[in-house]
A tleap script that builds the chain and sets N, CA, C and O, in Angstrom:
source leaprc.protein.ff14SB
mol = sequence {
  NMET PHE VAL LYS ASP VAL VAL VAL GLN ASN
  GLN VAL GLY LEU HIE ALA ARG PRO ALA THR
  PHE PHE ILE GLN LYS ALA ASN GLU PHE LYS
  SER SER ILE TRP ILE GLU LYS GLU GLU ARG
  ARG VAL ASN ALA LYS SER LEU LEU GLY ILE
  LEU SER LEU GLY ILE VAL GLY GLY THR SER
  ILE ARG ILE ILE ALA ASP GLY VAL ASP GLU
  GLN ASP ALA VAL GLY GLY LEU VAL ASP LEU
  VAL GLU SER GLY PHE GLY ASP ALA CASN
}
set mol.1.N position { -7.463 15.322 -1.115 }
set mol.1.CA position { -7.348 13.729 -1.312 }
set mol.1.C position { -6.538 13.782 -2.019 }
set mol.1.O position { -6.449 14.759 -2.762 }
set mol.2.N position { -5.518 12.624 -2.071 }
set mol.2.CA position { -5.493 11.503 -3.405 }
set mol.2.C position { -5.716 10.856 -3.458 }
set mol.2.O position { -5.987 10.252 -2.420 }
set mol.3.N position { -5.902 10.063 -5.039 }
set mol.3.CA position { -6.603 8.331 -4.705 }
set mol.3.C position { -5.757 7.479 -5.772 }
set mol.3.O position { -5.553 8.186 -6.759 }
set mol.4.N position { -5.448 6.776 -5.848 }
set mol.4.CA position { -5.506 5.517 -7.318 }
set mol.4.C position { -5.116 4.923 -6.884 }
set mol.4.O position { -4.465 4.936 -5.839 }
set mol.5.N position { -5.616 3.595 -8.102 }
set mol.5.CA position { -5.543 2.140 -7.491 }
set mol.5.C position { -4.263 1.871 -7.989 }
set mol.5.O position { -3.520 2.753 -8.418 }
set mol.6.N position { -3.957 0.577 -7.941 }
set mol.6.CA position { -2.524 -0.562 -8.649 }
set mol.6.C position { -2.827 -1.993 -8.351 }
set mol.6.O position { -3.709 -2.574 -7.719 }
set mol.7.N position { -2.052 -2.257 -8.855 }
set mol.7.CA position { -2.170 -3.810 -8.730 }
set mol.7.C position { -1.014 -4.679 -8.253 }
set mol.7.O position { -0.033 -4.504 -8.977 }
set mol.8.N position { -0.885 -5.212 -7.660 }
set mol.8.CA position { -0.385 -6.083 -6.849 }
set mol.8.C position { 1.025 -6.788 -7.760 }
set mol.8.O position { 1.196 -7.902 -8.255 }
set mol.9.N position { 1.535 -6.055 -7.720 }
set mol.9.CA position { 2.504 -7.802 -8.996 }
set mol.9.C position { 3.382 -8.527 -8.257 }
set mol.9.O position { 3.844 -9.513 -8.831 }
set mol.10.N position { 3.853 -8.253 -6.810 }
set mol.10.CA position { 4.815 -9.561 -6.386 }
set mol.10.C position { 3.478 -10.758 -6.131 }
set mol.10.O position { 2.368 -10.438 -5.704 }
set mol.11.N position { 3.884 -12.138 -6.493 }
set mol.11.CA position { 3.137 -13.096 -6.167 }
set mol.11.C position { 3.141 -13.398 -3.985 }
set mol.11.O position { 2.942 -14.483 -3.438 }
set mol.12.N position { 3.260 -12.843 -3.690 }
set mol.12.CA position { 2.907 -13.528 -2.346 }
set mol.12.C position { 2.068 -12.863 -2.092 }
set mol.12.O position { 1.166 -13.351 -1.411 }
set mol.13.N position { 1.951 -11.174 -2.599 }
set mol.13.CA position { 1.255 -10.015 -2.096 }
set mol.13.C position { 1.872 -9.376 -1.206 }
set mol.13.O position { 3.086 -9.363 -1.003 }
set mol.14.N position { 0.636 -8.556 -0.374 }
set mol.14.CA position { 1.596 -7.904 1.026 }
set mol.14.C position { 1.316 -8.652 1.890 }
set mol.14.O position { 0.091 -8.713 1.995 }
set mol.15.N position { 1.844 -9.299 2.614 }
set mol.15.CA position { 2.503 -9.836 3.485 }
set mol.15.C position { 3.598 -9.950 4.587 }
set mol.15.O position { 4.084 -8.858 4.879 }
set mol.16.N position { 3.914 -10.621 5.015 }
set mol.16.CA position { 4.972 -9.660 6.546 }
set mol.16.C position { 5.693 -8.757 5.909 }
set mol.16.O position { 5.424 -7.558 5.830 }
set mol.17.N position { 6.597 -9.295 5.457 }
set mol.17.CA position { 7.416 -8.854 4.717 }
set mol.17.C position { 7.371 -7.868 3.538 }
set mol.17.O position { 7.811 -6.755 3.826 }
set mol.18.N position { 6.870 -8.051 2.075 }
set mol.18.CA position { 5.866 -7.076 1.842 }
set mol.18.C position { 5.358 -6.006 2.238 }
set mol.18.O position { 5.487 -4.875 1.769 }
set mol.19.N position { 4.411 -6.575 3.649 }
set mol.19.CA position { 4.219 -5.485 3.758 }
set mol.19.C position { 4.235 -3.885 5.155 }
set mol.19.O position { 3.599 -2.890 5.504 }
set mol.20.N position { 5.546 -4.744 5.467 }
set mol.20.CA position { 6.867 -4.116 6.804 }
set mol.20.C position { 7.341 -3.200 5.720 }
set mol.20.O position { 7.546 -2.006 5.938 }
set mol.21.N position { 7.525 -3.796 4.478 }
set mol.21.CA position { 8.029 -2.033 2.794 }
set mol.21.C position { 7.317 -1.069 4.068 }
set mol.21.O position { 7.717 -0.314 4.953 }
set mol.22.N position { 6.104 -1.566 3.598 }
set mol.22.CA position { 5.275 -0.316 2.829 }
set mol.22.C position { 4.832 0.134 4.015 }
set mol.22.O position { 4.552 1.301 3.742 }
set mol.23.N position { 4.666 0.029 4.774 }
set mol.23.CA position { 4.947 0.638 5.732 }
set mol.23.C position { 5.698 1.434 6.515 }
set mol.23.O position { 5.176 2.393 7.083 }
set mol.24.N position { 6.572 1.246 6.605 }
set mol.24.CA position { 7.785 1.456 6.585 }
set mol.24.C position { 7.973 3.205 5.532 }
set mol.24.O position { 8.384 4.271 5.990 }
set mol.25.N position { 7.493 2.916 4.039 }
set mol.25.CA position { 7.345 4.040 3.520 }
set mol.25.C position { 5.935 4.930 3.290 }
set mol.25.O position { 5.831 6.113 2.968 }
set mol.26.N position { 4.771 3.824 3.603 }
set mol.26.CA position { 4.253 5.314 4.726 }
set mol.26.C position { 4.110 6.074 5.810 }
set mol.26.O position { 3.193 6.895 5.831 }
set mol.27.N position { 5.123 5.921 7.073 }
set mol.27.CA position { 5.601 6.702 7.698 }
set mol.27.C position { 6.261 7.574 7.662 }
set mol.27.O position { 6.320 8.393 8.579 }
set mol.28.N position { 7.278 7.674 6.059 }
set mol.28.CA position { 8.169 8.165 5.790 }
set mol.28.C position { 7.234 10.227 5.143 }
set mol.28.O position { 7.736 11.196 4.573 }
set mol.29.N position { 5.634 9.917 5.730 }
set mol.29.CA position { 5.326 10.653 5.098 }
set mol.29.C position { 3.965 11.035 5.269 }
set mol.29.O position { 3.004 10.432 4.790 }
set mol.30.N position { 3.915 12.240 6.092 }
set mol.30.CA position { 2.591 12.995 7.442 }
set mol.30.C position { 1.318 12.411 7.021 }
set mol.30.O position { 0.667 11.721 7.805 }
set mol.31.N position { 0.862 12.686 5.627 }
set mol.31.CA position { -0.585 12.762 5.096 }
set mol.31.C position { -1.017 11.342 6.468 }
set mol.31.O position { -0.282 10.730 7.244 }
set mol.32.N position { -2.665 11.279 6.201 }
set mol.32.CA position { -2.883 10.101 6.175 }
set mol.32.C position { -3.736 9.510 4.820 }
set mol.32.O position { -4.542 10.024 4.044 }
set mol.33.N position { -2.955 7.770 4.990 }
set mol.33.CA position { -2.530 6.405 4.259 }
set mol.33.C position { -3.730 5.423 4.633 }
set mol.33.O position { -3.835 4.726 5.642 }
set mol.34.N position { -4.628 5.553 3.532 }
set mol.34.CA position { -5.203 4.523 3.822 }
set mol.34.C position { -5.299 3.784 2.084 }
set mol.34.O position { -5.253 4.409 1.025 }
set mol.35.N position { -5.489 1.775 2.352 }
set mol.35.CA position { -5.161 0.886 1.359 }
set mol.35.C position { -6.773 0.237 1.875 }
set mol.35.O position { -7.108 -0.239 2.959 }
set mol.36.N position { -7.475 0.429 0.738 }
set mol.36.CA position { -8.491 -0.101 0.480 }
set mol.36.C position { -8.682 -1.237 -0.563 }
set mol.36.O position { -8.699 -0.839 -1.727 }
set mol.37.N position { -8.791 -2.236 -0.421 }
set mol.37.CA position { -9.622 -3.554 -0.781 }
set mol.37.C position { -10.841 -4.096 -1.329 }
set mol.37.O position { -11.214 -5.244 -1.089 }
set mol.38.N position { -11.473 -3.274 -2.072 }
set mol.38.CA position { -13.235 -4.513 -2.530 }
set mol.38.C position { -13.945 -2.782 -1.827 }
set mol.38.O position { -14.105 -1.959 -2.729 }
set mol.39.N position { -14.235 -2.399 -0.745 }
set mol.39.CA position { -14.703 -2.338 0.758 }
set mol.39.C position { -14.237 -1.691 1.261 }
set mol.39.O position { -14.661 -0.591 1.617 }
set mol.40.N position { -12.744 -2.367 1.546 }
set mol.40.CA position { -12.709 -2.663 3.560 }
set mol.40.C position { -11.639 -1.295 3.233 }
set mol.40.O position { -11.350 -0.900 2.103 }
set mol.41.N position { -11.241 -0.814 4.293 }
set mol.41.CA position { -10.040 0.074 4.106 }
set mol.41.C position { -9.800 0.406 5.719 }
set mol.41.O position { -10.517 0.541 6.710 }
set mol.42.N position { -8.420 0.458 5.422 }
set mol.42.CA position { -7.208 -0.316 6.675 }
set mol.42.C position { -6.529 1.154 6.261 }
set mol.42.O position { -6.397 1.794 5.218 }
set mol.43.N position { -6.176 1.327 7.660 }
set mol.43.CA position { -4.904 2.534 8.005 }
set mol.43.C position { -3.321 2.042 7.065 }
set mol.43.O position { -3.171 0.821 7.081 }
set mol.44.N position { -2.598 2.537 6.572 }
set mol.44.CA position { -1.688 2.039 5.532 }
set mol.44.C position { -0.241 1.764 6.742 }
set mol.44.O position { 0.764 1.180 6.336 }
set mol.45.N position { -0.327 2.209 8.030 }
set mol.45.CA position { 0.334 2.596 8.684 }
set mol.45.C position { 0.375 1.233 9.531 }
set mol.45.O position { 0.952 0.983 10.589 }
set mol.46.N position { -0.088 0.778 9.060 }
set mol.46.CA position { -0.967 -0.631 10.424 }
set mol.46.C position { -1.034 -1.824 9.918 }
set mol.46.O position { -1.985 -2.159 9.211 }
set mol.47.N position { 0.350 -2.939 10.325 }
set mol.47.CA position { 1.061 -3.831 9.507 }
set mol.47.C position { -0.983 -4.687 10.119 }
set mol.47.O position { -1.758 -4.494 9.182 }
set mol.48.N position { -1.543 -5.264 11.058 }
set mol.48.CA position { -2.572 -6.259 11.156 }
set mol.48.C position { -3.530 -5.550 10.826 }
set mol.48.O position { -4.582 -6.188 10.782 }
set mol.49.N position { -3.631 -4.295 10.525 }
set mol.49.CA position { -5.114 -3.694 8.829 }
set mol.49.C position { -4.476 -4.596 7.698 }
set mol.49.O position { -4.711 -5.660 7.124 }
set mol.50.N position { -3.666 -3.722 7.697 }
set mol.50.CA position { -2.570 -4.781 6.159 }
set mol.50.C position { -3.288 -6.135 6.042 }
set mol.50.O position { -4.205 -6.485 5.299 }
set mol.51.N position { -2.770 -6.637 6.763 }
set mol.51.CA position { -2.639 -8.102 6.426 }
set mol.51.C position { -4.352 -8.563 7.135 }
set mol.51.O position { -4.882 -9.673 7.177 }
set mol.52.N position { -4.640 -7.815 7.404 }
set mol.52.CA position { -6.040 -8.623 7.809 }
set mol.52.C position { -7.163 -8.033 6.300 }
set mol.52.O position { -8.393 -7.989 6.309 }
set mol.53.N position { -6.333 -7.690 5.267 }
set mol.53.CA position { -7.500 -7.546 4.008 }
set mol.53.C position { -6.887 -8.446 3.199 }
set mol.53.O position { -7.245 -8.471 2.021 }
set mol.54.N position { -5.452 -9.713 3.829 }
set mol.54.CA position { -5.275 -10.931 2.673 }
set mol.54.C position { -5.849 -10.428 1.614 }
set mol.54.O position { -6.975 -10.619 1.155 }
set mol.55.N position { -4.635 -9.506 1.121 }
set mol.55.CA position { -4.151 -8.811 -0.195 }
set mol.55.C position { -2.883 -10.157 -1.016 }
set mol.55.O position { -1.712 -10.345 -0.687 }
set mol.56.N position { -3.776 -10.954 -2.236 }
set mol.56.CA position { -2.552 -11.474 -3.102 }
set mol.56.C position { -2.637 -11.399 -4.320 }
set mol.56.O position { -3.756 -11.292 -4.821 }
set mol.57.N position { -1.245 -11.442 -5.294 }
set mol.57.CA position { -0.430 -11.313 -5.943 }
set mol.57.C position { -1.678 -11.178 -7.048 }
set mol.57.O position { -2.554 -12.013 -7.272 }
set mol.58.N position { -1.464 -9.674 -7.764 }
set mol.58.CA position { -2.472 -9.686 -8.728 }
set mol.58.C position { -3.637 -8.896 -8.509 }
set mol.58.O position { -4.331 -8.742 -9.514 }
set mol.59.N position { -4.126 -8.230 -7.219 }
set mol.59.CA position { -5.026 -7.731 -6.497 }
set mol.59.C position { -5.356 -7.009 -6.838 }
set mol.59.O position { -6.149 -7.511 -7.635 }
set mol.60.N position { -5.493 -5.603 -6.989 }
set mol.60.CA position { -5.948 -4.897 -7.465 }
set mol.60.C position { -6.216 -3.934 -5.752 }
set mol.60.O position { -7.056 -4.281 -4.923 }
set mol.61.N position { -5.679 -3.253 -5.660 }
set mol.61.CA position { -6.394 -1.513 -4.544 }
set mol.61.C position { -6.039 -0.569 -4.325 }
set mol.61.O position { -5.152 -0.366 -5.154 }
set mol.62.N position { -6.152 0.480 -3.533 }
set mol.62.CA position { -6.469 1.817 -3.785 }
set mol.62.C position { -5.956 2.121 -2.822 }
set mol.62.O position { -6.067 1.719 -1.664 }
set mol.63.N position { -5.153 3.122 -3.446 }
set mol.63.CA position { -4.513 3.669 -2.271 }
set mol.63.C position { -4.599 5.107 -1.975 }
set mol.63.O position { -4.213 5.886 -2.847 }
set mol.64.N position { -5.251 5.762 -0.383 }
set mol.64.CA position { -5.869 7.402 -0.789 }
set mol.64.C position { -5.141 7.732 0.339 }
set mol.64.O position { -4.866 7.203 1.416 }
set mol.65.N position { -4.930 8.691 -0.195 }
set mol.65.CA position { -4.009 9.816 1.853 }
set mol.65.C position { -4.769 11.056 1.684 }
set mol.65.O position { -5.672 11.200 0.859 }
set mol.66.N position { -4.300 12.068 2.622 }
set mol.66.CA position { -4.405 13.322 2.803 }
set mol.66.C position { -4.068 13.573 3.529 }
set mol.66.O position { -4.073 12.908 4.565 }
set mol.67.N position { -3.498 14.880 3.358 }
set mol.67.CA position { -2.359 16.222 4.151 }
set mol.67.C position { -1.728 16.740 2.974 }
set mol.67.O position { -1.888 16.958 1.773 }
set mol.68.N position { -1.044 16.813 3.793 }
set mol.68.CA position { 0.013 18.279 3.016 }
set mol.68.C position { 1.035 17.662 2.378 }
set mol.68.O position { 1.859 18.468 1.945 }
set mol.69.N position { 1.387 16.043 2.073 }
set mol.69.CA position { 2.311 15.382 0.780 }
set mol.69.C position { 1.301 14.534 0.429 }
set mol.69.O position { 1.672 13.376 0.621 }
set mol.70.N position { -0.141 14.613 -0.127 }
set mol.70.CA position { -0.113 13.046 -0.177 }
set mol.70.C position { -0.266 12.912 -1.971 }
set mol.70.O position { -0.603 11.881 -2.555 }
set mol.71.N position { -0.047 13.758 -2.392 }
set mol.71.CA position { 0.250 13.039 -4.096 }
set mol.71.C position { 2.131 12.412 -3.684 }
set mol.71.O position { 2.433 11.234 -3.873 }
set mol.72.N position { 2.703 12.992 -3.377 }
set mol.72.CA position { 4.205 12.523 -3.382 }
set mol.72.C position { 3.582 10.741 -2.246 }
set mol.72.O position { 4.463 9.923 -2.514 }
set mol.73.N position { 3.151 10.453 -1.839 }
set mol.73.CA position { 2.585 9.825 -0.299 }
set mol.73.C position { 2.162 7.920 -1.513 }
set mol.73.O position { 2.713 6.840 -1.727 }
set mol.74.N position { 0.375 8.949 -2.064 }
set mol.74.CA position { 0.415 7.890 -2.621 }
set mol.74.C position { 1.628 7.802 -4.162 }
set mol.74.O position { 1.811 6.596 -4.331 }
set mol.75.N position { 2.044 8.209 -4.714 }
set mol.75.CA position { 3.258 8.507 -5.345 }
set mol.75.C position { 4.546 7.465 -5.106 }
set mol.75.O position { 5.037 6.503 -5.697 }
set mol.76.N position { 4.738 8.043 -4.184 }
set mol.76.CA position { 5.926 6.238 -3.324 }
set mol.76.C position { 5.588 5.151 -3.296 }
set mol.76.O position { 6.129 4.254 -3.942 }
set mol.77.N position { 4.299 4.964 -2.287 }
set mol.77.CA position { 3.404 3.896 -2.536 }
set mol.77.C position { 3.357 3.346 -3.097 }
set mol.77.O position { 3.883 2.234 -3.059 }
set mol.78.N position { 2.320 4.053 -4.443 }
set mol.78.CA position { 2.335 2.916 -6.491 }
set mol.78.C position { 3.652 2.534 -6.237 }
set mol.78.O position { 3.801 1.596 -5.454 }
set mol.79.N position { 4.661 3.065 -6.737 }
set mol.79.CA position { 5.594 2.776 -7.129 }
set mol.79.C position { 6.828 1.617 -6.146 }
set mol.79.O position { 7.855 1.062 -6.538 }
set mol.80.N position { 6.027 1.613 -4.541 }
set mol.80.CA position { 6.875 0.635 -4.681 }
set mol.80.C position { 6.237 -0.660 -5.004 }
set mol.80.O position { 6.954 -1.591 -5.371 }
set mol.81.N position { 4.555 -0.852 -4.870 }
set mol.81.CA position { 3.517 -2.038 -4.576 }
set mol.81.C position { 4.525 -2.266 -6.191 }
set mol.81.O position { 5.279 -3.238 -6.129 }
set mol.82.N position { 4.565 -1.559 -7.388 }
set mol.82.CA position { 4.737 -1.837 -9.033 }
set mol.82.C position { 5.886 -2.487 -9.005 }
set mol.82.O position { 6.152 -3.467 -9.700 }
set mol.83.N position { 6.946 -1.715 -7.817 }
set mol.83.CA position { 8.165 -2.556 -8.180 }
set mol.83.C position { 8.343 -4.206 -7.555 }
set mol.83.O position { 9.171 -5.027 -7.161 }
set mol.84.N position { 7.461 -4.065 -7.707 }
set mol.84.CA position { 7.066 -5.763 -6.534 }
set mol.84.C position { 7.630 -6.016 -5.417 }
set mol.84.O position { 7.855 -7.175 -5.071 }
set mol.85.N position { 8.103 -4.445 -4.314 }
set mol.85.CA position { 8.800 -5.267 -3.390 }
set mol.85.C position { 10.011 -4.950 -3.820 }
set mol.85.O position { 10.569 -4.035 -3.213 }
set mol.86.N position { 10.780 -5.636 -5.022 }
set mol.86.CA position { 11.711 -5.695 -5.001 }
set mol.86.C position { 12.438 -7.200 -5.128 }
set mol.86.O position { 13.588 -7.626 -5.228 }
set mol.87.N position { 10.706 -7.902 -5.046 }
set mol.87.CA position { 10.756 -8.997 -5.221 }
set mol.87.C position { 11.210 -9.986 -6.204 }
set mol.87.O position { 11.341 -9.416 -7.287 }
set mol.88.N position { 11.469 -11.088 -6.268 }
set mol.88.CA position { 12.097 -11.298 -7.659 }
set mol.88.C position { 10.902 -12.446 -8.426 }
set mol.88.O position { 10.950 -13.085 -9.478 }
set mol.89.N position { 9.632 -12.312 -7.099 }
set mol.89.CA position { 9.129 -13.805 -7.739 }
set mol.89.C position { 7.857 -12.776 -8.313 }
set mol.89.O position { 6.942 -13.245 -8.989 }
savepdb mol mol.pdb
quit
């Protein structure tokens, strides 16, 4: 299991469009991946799960992966979040 905390950089947070990018990236990996906000954990490959967390800009989230490519999965997703999803906002 590999875990890393990251702060969501873009203003709108992890809503429809950025969440879709996040899920597409998560699906590139074989590992099981979760996002944790406070004490809630959801499947990082589930749009409804991610949206249910209500993640806004400036929120700290934890990305957790377990599997053969767990370090690559967490690294890739942290990079995506830190980039602001290519959003200029």
